[in-house]
N, C-alpha and C positions, 0 to 999 in steps of 0.2 A: 785173563781178561785184561784189555788195555785200560789205562787210566784216562778218564774223560776230563777235560779241562773246559770249563765254561767261562767265557769272557763277557763282562758287562762294561759298557762304556769304553770299549777299546782296551788296548794293552799299553801300559806305560812302562817303557824300558828305561830303567834308571841307569844311565851311563854318566860317568864322571868325566869332566873335561870338555874340551871343544875341539873341533877339527883344526888341524894345523893350517895356517895361511901360507901355503906355498903353491907355486905354479910349476907343473911338470911339463916339459916340452911335449907338444903333440906328436903322436906317432900315427901316421895314416895307414890303415890296414889295406891289404891287397884285395880282399874280397868283402863284399857287403851283401846282406840278405834283407829283403823286404818280406815280412811275414803277415799274411792276411789275418792270422789269428790274433794279431795285435789290435785289430779293429773289429770289436764285437758287433755281431748283427749283420755282417755283409756276406754275400755269396759272390766270390770273385769269378770273373771271366777274363781269361788271359788275352793280352794284346801282342805279346812277344813269345818267341820260342827260343830254345837253346841255340846259340850261335849268332843270334841277332846282335848288331851293334846298336848301342843306345847312347844318347846324350843325357846329361843331367836335365830332368824335366820331361823326358819321354814317358808316356803312359805305359806302365807294365801290365796293369789289370784295372778293371772297373767293376762296380757293383751291379749285379744283374737286375736288382730291383730298381736301382737309380743309376742308369748308365751315364748320366752327366757327371757323377762323382768319380774322378780318376785318381789312381794311386800311381805316382810317378817315380822314376829312378832318381836316387839321391846323388849318383855319380855317373860319369861317362865311362864307357867301357863295353864289355861284351857279356851277354847273358850266358853264364856257364851252365846253369841247371835250373829246372823247375821241379822242386822236390814235392812229391805227392805222397799222401798217406792212404788210409783206408778209403775205399770207394772213390779213389782218384781225387780226394780232397787236396787242394793246393796248400802245402805247409809253408813253403818259402820259395822266393825267386832269388837265386844267387847270381851276383854280378861281379866280374873281375874289373877292378878300376884301372883304366888306361886313359890318360889325357885329362884335360880340363875343359872340354867343350860343354856348352850348355845351350839350351834353347832360350832365345830372347823373346819374352812375352810382352815386351814394350813397357815404356814408362807411362804413368798416368798421374794426374793431379787428383788426389783423393777428394779434395774440397769441391771439385767440379763434377765428380762422378755421381750418378744416381745409384740407388741401392742395387738394382738389377745388374748394373755394369760392374760394381764391386764384386758381387757374388759371381758373376761371369768370369772375372779375372782370377778369383780364387779357385773356381772349378777348373778352368783351363790350365792353370799352372800347377795344380796338384796340391795346393795348400789347404783346400777345404777339409780334408780328413783330420786336420788339427783342430777344427771347430767341433767340440764335443757337446752333447746334450745331456743335461742332468735329468733324472737321478742315476741313470744306468751307464753313463760314460760312453754312449754310442755316438757314431758320427752323425752330426745334425743333418736334418732334412733341409736342403736349400729352399724348398718351397714354403717352409714355415717361417712365420715372423716371431722371433723370440720376445718374451716378456721383458727379459733383462739379459745382459751379457756380463760374465765374470771373467776377469783376466788374472790368472795366478802369477804372482810376481815373486814368490818365495818358496823355499823348500822347507817343509815342516818335519822332515825325517830326522831321526837322531843322527848327530854328526853330519848333517847336511851341509852342503857348500854354502858359503857366505857370498851371495850374489853381489853385494856392494864391493867386496874385495875383488871379485872376478872382473866386474865392469871397470873398476879403476885400473 
């Protein structure tokens, strides 16, 4: 019989030391994957198929319950594959990076925009899925007005990166 471990108040991993403050040169991968399972609570509907050319910002899929919430391509290139699992569930959209093209969504002065216009820009550009709702960390509903907004500006993981060093 397997040993059962019960955790109370989380698990404190006692690691000695700190992460080294070094920067490693960025290596850009050839292929990128956008996974709908990274966004709990959505039922994706595809906008692209294998072989389509996409620019950074092109919608790849959207949520069936909220079609205004679009999930966009992080890079320009060609859609290589739409990987499906059981019952044709979409597991990932694989994109081969080629070029640096992106869609221009236009500039705007945030101070002069109304709430609906800001939400519209976030929805159109594909940044809305980064807005998460507590307590279940699901993509927020754009029609709801939040009681408060929290912006996470640090990493609390053991040996997490020092953002002050990275920004400097």
